[in-house]
Every structure is written in structure tokens, then in C-alpha cells.
Biopython code that builds the backbone (N, CA, C, O; Angstrom):
import numpy as np
from Bio.PDB.StructureBuilder import StructureBuilder

atoms = [
    (1, "UNK", "N", (12.178, 4.501, 45.788)),
    (1, "UNK", "CA", (11.784, 5.103, 44.530)),
    (1, "UNK", "C", (12.550, 4.391, 43.415)),
    (1, "UNK", "O", (13.767, 4.225, 43.493)),
    (2, "UNK", "N", (11.842, 3.987, 42.406)),
    (2, "UNK", "CA", (12.453, 3.276, 41.291)),
    (2, "UNK", "C", (12.684, 4.243, 40.137)),
    (2, "UNK", "O", (11.897, 5.161, 39.905)),
    (3, "UNK", "N", (13.773, 4.017, 39.426)),
    (3, "UNK", "CA", (14.081, 4.841, 38.250)),
    (3, "UNK", "C", (14.494, 3.917, 37.117)),
    (3, "UNK", "O", (15.184, 2.918, 37.325)),
    (4, "UNK", "N", (14.064, 4.266, 35.930)),
    (4, "UNK", "CA", (14.418, 3.485, 34.754)),
    (4, "UNK", "C", (15.352, 4.292, 33.883)),
    (4, "UNK", "O", (15.108, 5.465, 33.600)),
    (5, "UNK", "N", (16.432, 3.645, 33.457)),
    (5, "UNK", "CA", (17.366, 4.296, 32.548)),
    (5, "UNK", "C", (16.923, 3.978, 31.128)),
    (5, "UNK", "O", (17.071, 2.845, 30.670)),
    (6, "UNK", "N", (16.384, 4.962, 30.435)),
    (6, "UNK", "CA", (15.873, 4.750, 29.086)),
    (6, "UNK", "C", (16.879, 5.120, 28.009)),
    (6, "UNK", "O", (16.553, 5.082, 26.822)),
    (7, "UNK", "N", (18.085, 5.474, 28.398)),
    (7, "UNK", "CA", (19.079, 5.878, 27.406)),
    (7, "UNK", "C", (19.919, 4.718, 26.914)),
    (7, "UNK", "O", (20.566, 4.831, 25.873)),
    (8, "UNK", "N", (19.928, 3.613, 27.625)),
    (8, "UNK", "CA", (20.727, 2.476, 27.211)),
    (8, "UNK", "C", (19.890, 1.526, 26.382)),
    (8, "UNK", "O", (18.709, 1.312, 26.656)),
    (9, "UNK", "N", (20.516, 0.962, 25.368)),
    (9, "UNK", "CA", (19.837, -0.052, 24.554)),
    (9, "UNK", "C", (20.462, -1.401, 24.862)),
    (9, "UNK", "O", (21.674, -1.578, 24.740)),
    (10, "UNK", "N", (19.645, -2.327, 25.252)),
    (10, "UNK", "CA", (20.138, -3.635, 25.630)),
    (10, "UNK", "C", (20.167, -4.595, 24.450)),
    (10, "UNK", "O", (21.109, -5.373, 24.303)),
    (11, "UNK", "N", (19.147, -4.545, 23.614)),
    (11, "UNK", "CA", (19.017, -5.508, 22.526)),
    (11, "UNK", "C", (19.240, -4.835, 21.187)),
    (11, "UNK", "O", (18.293, -4.695, 20.413)),
    (12, "UNK", "N", (20.414, -4.430, 20.900)),
    (12, "UNK", "CA", (20.713, -3.775, 19.631)),
    (12, "UNK", "C", (20.420, -2.289, 19.724)),
    (12, "UNK", "O", (19.964, -1.787, 20.751)),
    (13, "UNK", "N", (20.684, -1.620, 18.659)),
    (13, "UNK", "CA", (20.479, -0.180, 18.672)),
    (13, "UNK", "C", (19.031, 0.156, 18.357)),
    (13, "UNK", "O", (18.343, -0.586, 17.655)),
    (14, "UNK", "N", (18.589, 1.262, 18.876)),
    (14, "UNK", "CA", (17.213, 1.699, 18.626)),
    (14, "UNK", "C", (17.010, 2.008, 17.147)),
    (14, "UNK", "O", (15.912, 1.831, 16.619)),
    (15, "UNK", "N", (18.061, 2.468, 16.482)),
    (15, "UNK", "CA", (17.912, 2.795, 15.073)),
    (15, "UNK", "C", (17.682, 1.538, 14.234)),
    (15, "UNK", "O", (16.961, 1.587, 13.238)),
    (16, "UNK", "N", (18.280, 0.425, 14.619)),
    (16, "UNK", "CA", (18.060, -0.822, 13.886)),
    (16, "UNK", "C", (16.615, -1.287, 14.048)),
    (16, "UNK", "O", (15.999, -1.757, 13.091)),
    (17, "UNK", "N", (16.088, -1.159, 15.234)),
    (17, "UNK", "CA", (14.690, -1.525, 15.480)),
    (17, "UNK", "C", (13.777, -0.592, 14.709)),
    (17, "UNK", "O", (12.783, -1.025, 14.126)),
    (18, "UNK", "N", (14.113, 0.684, 14.708)),
    (18, "UNK", "CA", (13.315, 1.672, 13.983)),
    (18, "UNK", "C", (13.344, 1.406, 12.482)),
    (18, "UNK", "O", (12.316, 1.506, 11.812)),
    (19, "UNK", "N", (14.512, 1.071, 11.956)),
    (19, "UNK", "CA", (14.632, 0.763, 10.526)),
    (19, "UNK", "C", (13.827, -0.468, 10.159)),
    (19, "UNK", "O", (13.180, -0.500, 9.112)),
    (20, "UNK", "N", (13.861, -1.477, 11.007)),
    (20, "UNK", "CA", (13.085, -2.682, 10.746)),
    (20, "UNK", "C", (11.595, -2.371, 10.778)),
    (20, "UNK", "O", (10.840, -2.864, 9.941)),
    (21, "UNK", "N", (11.166, -1.554, 11.740)),
    (21, "UNK", "CA", (9.769, -1.160, 11.827)),
    (21, "UNK", "C", (9.331, -0.374, 10.600)),
    (21, "UNK", "O", (8.230, -0.574, 10.087)),
    (22, "UNK", "N", (10.190, 0.516, 10.133)),
    (22, "UNK", "CA", (9.882, 1.288, 8.928)),
    (22, "UNK", "C", (9.805, 0.388, 7.703)),
    (22, "UNK", "O", (8.923, 0.552, 6.860)),
    (23, "UNK", "N", (10.723, -0.556, 7.607)),
    (23, "UNK", "CA", (10.704, -1.501, 6.497)),
    (23, "UNK", "C", (9.426, -2.329, 6.514)),
    (23, "UNK", "O", (8.789, -2.519, 5.478)),
    (24, "UNK", "N", (9.057, -2.816, 7.684)),
    (24, "UNK", "CA", (7.854, -3.622, 7.812)),
    (24, "UNK", "C", (6.605, -2.811, 7.459)),
    (24, "UNK", "O", (5.703, -3.314, 6.789)),
    (25, "UNK", "N", (6.557, -1.571, 7.905)),
    (25, "UNK", "CA", (5.416, -0.706, 7.589)),
    (25, "UNK", "C", (5.331, -0.433, 6.092)),
    (25, "UNK", "O", (4.239, -0.453, 5.525)),
    (26, "UNK", "N", (6.459, -0.179, 5.447)),
    (26, "UNK", "CA", (6.442, 0.080, 4.011)),
    (26, "UNK", "C", (6.071, -1.184, 3.226)),
    (26, "UNK", "O", (5.417, -1.102, 2.186)),
    (27, "UNK", "N", (6.486, -2.336, 3.719)),
    (27, "UNK", "CA", (6.126, -3.596, 3.077)),
    (27, "UNK", "C", (4.613, -3.831, 3.165)),
    (27, "UNK", "O", (3.980, -4.206, 2.178)),
    (28, "UNK", "N", (4.052, -3.613, 4.327)),
    (28, "UNK", "CA", (2.605, -3.781, 4.500)),
    (28, "UNK", "C", (1.851, -2.785, 3.623)),
    (28, "UNK", "O", (0.850, -3.141, 3.002)),
    (29, "UNK", "N", (2.320, -1.551, 3.568)),
    (29, "UNK", "CA", (1.687, -0.534, 2.734)),
    (29, "UNK", "C", (1.715, -0.937, 1.264)),
    (29, "UNK", "O", (0.725, -0.767, 0.552)),
    (30, "UNK", "N", (2.838, -1.466, 0.811)),
    (30, "UNK", "CA", (2.956, -1.888, -0.586)),
    (30, "UNK", "C", (2.020, -3.050, -0.900)),
    (30, "UNK", "O", (1.407, -3.081, -1.967)),
    (31, "UNK", "N", (1.907, -3.996, 0.013)),
    (31, "UNK", "CA", (1.020, -5.146, -0.211)),
    (31, "UNK", "C", (-0.436, -4.697, -0.240)),
    (31, "UNK", "O", (-1.215, -5.168, -1.069)),
    (32, "UNK", "N", (-0.806, -3.794, 0.655)),
    (32, "UNK", "CA", (-2.181, -3.288, 0.681)),
    (32, "UNK", "C", (-2.489, -2.515, -0.602)),
    (32, "UNK", "O", (-3.569, -2.668, -1.172)),
    (33, "UNK", "N", (-1.556, -1.692, -1.056)),
    (33, "UNK", "CA", (-1.762, -0.938, -2.298)),
    (33, "UNK", "C", (-1.876, -1.878, -3.495)),
    (33, "UNK", "O", (-2.698, -1.654, -4.384)),
    (34, "UNK", "N", (-1.055, -2.927, -3.522)),
    (34, "UNK", "CA", (-1.117, -3.897, -4.619)),
    (34, "UNK", "C", (-2.460, -4.609, -4.629)),
    (34, "UNK", "O", (-3.053, -4.821, -5.687)),
    (35, "UNK", "N", (-2.937, -4.979, -3.439)),
    (35, "UNK", "CA", (-4.222, -5.682, -3.344)),
    (35, "UNK", "C", (-5.380, -4.763, -3.748)),
    (35, "UNK", "O", (-6.310, -5.195, -4.428)),
    (36, "UNK", "N", (-5.320, -3.503, -3.330)),
    (36, "UNK", "CA", (-6.360, -2.545, -3.715)),
    (36, "UNK", "C", (-6.394, -2.341, -5.229)),
    (36, "UNK", "O", (-7.467, -2.256, -5.827)),
    (37, "UNK", "N", (-5.222, -2.263, -5.839)),
    (37, "UNK", "CA", (-5.160, -2.101, -7.293)),
    (37, "UNK", "C", (-5.732, -3.326, -7.993)),
    (37, "UNK", "O", (-6.428, -3.195, -9.000)),
    (38, "UNK", "N", (-5.446, -4.515, -7.471)),
    (38, "UNK", "CA", (-5.973, -5.742, -8.063)),
    (38, "UNK", "C", (-7.494, -5.799, -7.943)),
    (38, "UNK", "O", (-8.178, -6.227, -8.873)),
    (39, "UNK", "N", (-8.016, -5.373, -6.809)),
    (39, "UNK", "CA", (-9.468, -5.370, -6.621)),
    (39, "UNK", "C", (-10.133, -4.346, -7.537)),
    (39, "UNK", "O", (-11.203, -4.607, -8.087)),
    (40, "UNK", "N", (-9.507, -3.190, -7.702)),
    (40, "UNK", "CA", (-10.039, -2.173, -8.604)),
    (40, "UNK", "C", (-10.030, -2.675, -10.041)),
    (40, "UNK", "O", (-11.007, -2.512, -10.773)),
    (41, "UNK", "N", (-8.914, -3.289, -10.439)),
    (41, "UNK", "CA", (-8.803, -3.848, -11.791)),
    (41, "UNK", "C", (-9.877, -4.906, -12.029)),
    (41, "UNK", "O", (-10.499, -4.930, -13.092)),
    (42, "UNK", "N", (-10.097, -5.776, -11.052)),
    (42, "UNK", "CA", (-11.097, -6.833, -11.182)),
    (42, "UNK", "C", (-12.505, -6.233, -11.302)),
    (42, "UNK", "O", (-13.303, -6.672, -12.129)),
    (43, "UNK", "N", (-12.799, -5.235, -10.477)),
    (43, "UNK", "CA", (-14.125, -4.613, -10.512)),
    (43, "UNK", "C", (-14.370, -3.904, -11.839)),
    (43, "UNK", "O", (-15.454, -4.014, -12.413)),
    (44, "UNK", "N", (-13.369, -3.180, -12.327)),
    (44, "UNK", "CA", (-13.538, -2.472, -13.595)),
    (44, "UNK", "C", (-13.630, -3.441, -14.771)),
    (44, "UNK", "O", (-14.386, -3.204, -15.713)),
    (45, "UNK", "N", (-12.873, -4.518, -14.720)),
    (45, "UNK", "CA", (-12.931, -5.511, -15.802)),
    (45, "UNK", "C", (-14.261, -6.261, -15.837)),
    (45, "UNK", "O", (-14.644, -6.812, -16.868)),
    (46, "UNK", "N", (-14.956, -6.277, -14.708)),
    (46, "UNK", "CA", (-16.253, -6.963, -14.691)),
    (46, "UNK", "C", (-17.367, -6.114, -15.316)),
    (46, "UNK", "O", (-18.452, -6.626, -15.592)),
    (47, "UNK", "N", (-17.105, -4.828, -15.540)),
    (47, "UNK", "CA", (-18.096, -3.961, -16.174)),
    (47, "UNK", "C", (-18.127, -4.190, -17.684)),
    (47, "UNK", "O", (-17.136, -4.605, -18.285)),
    (48, "UNK", "N", (-19.268, -3.916, -18.272)),
    (48, "UNK", "CA", (-19.373, -4.005, -19.734)),
    (48, "UNK", "C", (-18.735, -2.773, -20.353)),
    (48, "UNK", "O", (-18.466, -1.789, -19.665)),
    (49, "UNK", "N", (-18.494, -2.834, -21.659)),
    (49, "UNK", "CA", (-17.930, -1.678, -22.354)),
    (49, "UNK", "C", (-18.855, -0.467, -22.246)),
    (49, "UNK", "O", (-18.388, 0.668, -22.147)),
    (50, "UNK", "N", (-20.126, -0.701, -22.264)),
    (50, "UNK", "CA", (-21.105, 0.390, -22.145)),
    (50, "UNK", "C", (-21.029, 1.033, -20.756)),
    (50, "UNK", "O", (-21.083, 2.257, -20.641)),
    (51, "UNK", "N", (-20.905, 0.230, -19.714)),
    (51, "UNK", "CA", (-20.786, 0.767, -18.349)),
    (51, "UNK", "C", (-19.490, 1.543, -18.169)),
    (51, "UNK", "O", (-19.469, 2.587, -17.518)),
    (52, "UNK", "N", (-18.406, 1.027, -18.752)),
    (52, "UNK", "CA", (-17.143, 1.759, -18.696)),
    (52, "UNK", "C", (-17.253, 3.086, -19.431)),
    (52, "UNK", "O", (-16.735, 4.101, -18.964)),
    (53, "UNK", "N", (-17.918, 3.083, -20.568)),
    (53, "UNK", "CA", (-18.110, 4.312, -21.326)),
    (53, "UNK", "C", (-18.918, 5.329, -20.524)),
    (53, "UNK", "O", (-18.653, 6.529, -20.595)),
    (54, "UNK", "N", (-19.905, 4.852, -19.760)),
    (54, "UNK", "CA", (-20.712, 5.742, -18.923)),
    (54, "UNK", "C", (-19.875, 6.481, -17.884)),
    (54, "UNK", "O", (-20.194, 7.616, -17.528)),
    (55, "UNK", "N", (-18.817, 5.855, -17.400)),
    (55, "UNK", "CA", (-17.954, 6.520, -16.416)),
    (55, "UNK", "C", (-16.710, 7.137, -17.058)),
    (55, "UNK", "O", (-15.798, 7.586, -16.364)),
    (56, "UNK", "N", (-16.688, 7.153, -18.378)),
    (56, "UNK", "CA", (-15.623, 7.838, -19.098)),
    (56, "UNK", "C", (-14.347, 7.051, -19.276)),
    (56, "UNK", "O", (-13.274, 7.638, -19.412)),
    (57, "UNK", "N", (-14.442, 5.737, -19.277)),
    (57, "UNK", "CA", (-13.256, 4.898, -19.450)),
    (57, "UNK", "C", (-13.409, 3.984, -20.648)),
    (57, "UNK", "O", (-14.515, 3.658, -21.078)),
    (58, "UNK", "N", (-12.270, 3.585, -21.167)),
    (58, "UNK", "CA", (-12.210, 2.530, -22.174)),
    (58, "UNK", "C", (-11.628, 1.296, -21.503)),
    (58, "UNK", "O", (-11.001, 1.391, -20.447)),
    (59, "UNK", "N", (-11.835, 0.147, -22.114)),
    (59, "UNK", "CA", (-11.288, -1.094, -21.559)),
    (59, "UNK", "C", (-9.762, -0.994, -21.418)),
    (59, "UNK", "O", (-9.182, -1.548, -20.484)),
    (60, "UNK", "N", (-9.128, -0.292, -22.343)),
    (60, "UNK", "CA", (-7.664, -0.151, -22.292)),
    (60, "UNK", "C", (-7.192, 0.765, -21.165)),
    (60, "UNK", "O", (-6.003, 0.777, -20.848)),
    (61, "UNK", "N", (-8.089, 1.525, -20.558)),
    (61, "UNK", "CA", (-7.729, 2.431, -19.460)),
    (61, "UNK", "C", (-7.698, 1.745, -18.098)),
    (61, "UNK", "O", (-7.173, 2.315, -17.142)),
    (62, "UNK", "N", (-8.231, 0.565, -17.989)),
    (62, "UNK", "CA", (-8.415, -0.090, -16.694)),
    (62, "UNK", "C", (-7.091, -0.274, -15.956)),
    (62, "UNK", "O", (-6.992, 0.073, -14.779)),
    (63, "UNK", "N", (-6.081, -0.812, -16.623)),
    (63, "UNK", "CA", (-4.789, -1.027, -15.954)),
    (63, "UNK", "C", (-4.164, 0.284, -15.494)),
    (63, "UNK", "O", (-3.634, 0.367, -14.386)),
    (64, "UNK", "N", (-4.224, 1.304, -16.339)),
    (64, "UNK", "CA", (-3.644, 2.590, -15.957)),
    (64, "UNK", "C", (-4.372, 3.211, -14.781)),
    (64, "UNK", "O", (-3.735, 3.805, -13.912)),
    (65, "UNK", "N", (-5.676, 3.089, -14.732)),
    (65, "UNK", "CA", (-6.449, 3.634, -13.615)),
    (65, "UNK", "C", (-6.078, 2.906, -12.330)),
    (65, "UNK", "O", (-5.859, 3.539, -11.297)),
    (66, "UNK", "N", (-6.007, 1.594, -12.386)),
    (66, "UNK", "CA", (-5.674, 0.798, -11.193)),
    (66, "UNK", "C", (-4.270, 1.122, -10.689)),
    (66, "UNK", "O", (-4.064, 1.254, -9.482)),
    (67, "UNK", "N", (-3.315, 1.250, -11.587)),
    (67, "UNK", "CA", (-1.931, 1.547, -11.178)),
    (67, "UNK", "C", (-1.784, 2.958, -10.656)),
    (67, "UNK", "O", (-1.193, 3.169, -9.597)),
    (68, "UNK", "N", (-2.310, 3.927, -11.380)),
    (68, "UNK", "CA", (-2.071, 5.332, -11.016)),
    (68, "UNK", "C", (-2.822, 5.734, -9.753)),
    (68, "UNK", "O", (-2.404, 6.661, -9.059)),
    (69, "UNK", "N", (-3.899, 5.067, -9.450)),
    (69, "UNK", "CA", (-4.671, 5.453, -8.277)),
    (69, "UNK", "C", (-3.949, 5.052, -6.989)),
    (69, "UNK", "O", (-4.066, 5.747, -5.979)),
    (70, "UNK", "N", (-3.217, 3.958, -7.007)),
    (70, "UNK", "CA", (-2.624, 3.445, -5.781)),
    (70, "UNK", "C", (-1.127, 3.641, -5.665)),
    (70, "UNK", "O", (-0.567, 3.418, -4.592)),
    (71, "UNK", "N", (-0.460, 4.049, -6.731)),
    (71, "UNK", "CA", (0.974, 4.321, -6.641)),
    (71, "UNK", "C", (1.153, 5.771, -6.285)),
    (71, "UNK", "O", (0.710, 6.660, -7.011)),
    (72, "UNK", "N", (1.797, 6.008, -5.175)),
    (72, "UNK", "CA", (1.965, 7.384, -4.684)),
    (72, "UNK", "C", (3.403, 7.770, -4.693)),
    (72, "UNK", "O", (3.744, 8.890, -4.314)),
]
sb = StructureBuilder()
sb.init_structure("model")
sb.init_model(0)
sb.init_chain("A")
sb.init_seg("    ")
for serial, (resi, resn, name, xyz) in enumerate(atoms, 1):
    if name == "N":
        sb.init_residue(resn, " ", resi, " ")
    sb.init_atom(name, np.array(xyz, "f"), 0.0, 1.0, " ", f" {name:<3s}", serial, name[0])
structure = sb.get_structure()
């Protein structure tokens, strides 16, 4: 019968690996949010002033909408 000892850490501490994983996840999340905001900004900027007015926005609102929608 084989048994595995899961309480020992061989390659550094589990908390260091966990911290690195959390850092990597937050980095990926930030990059995805930045890219989504850029795509939203690009899409809204491609609309005419009349189209923006139809959805209740002004040209000056585009940056604020893109930032506030993706920053949590």
C-alpha cells in the first residue's frame, strides 16, 4: 500500500506558490480589463455624435464609461 505525505513542501513553501499564483491571476485580470476598456473606447469613438446621443452619451463621456465599467 502506498501513501503520500502531502504535508511536506519540497520546492519552497506553499504560500509562496499561492502568492505567485494570486499575483499572476491578478495580472491577467488587469490586462483583460485594460483590453476590454480599450475595445469599448474604440467602439464608442467609432460612433457618430448622433449615435452617441441616441444612447445617452456625449463624446466627452466615452473615456469615463470605458474606465468605470471595467475598474472594480
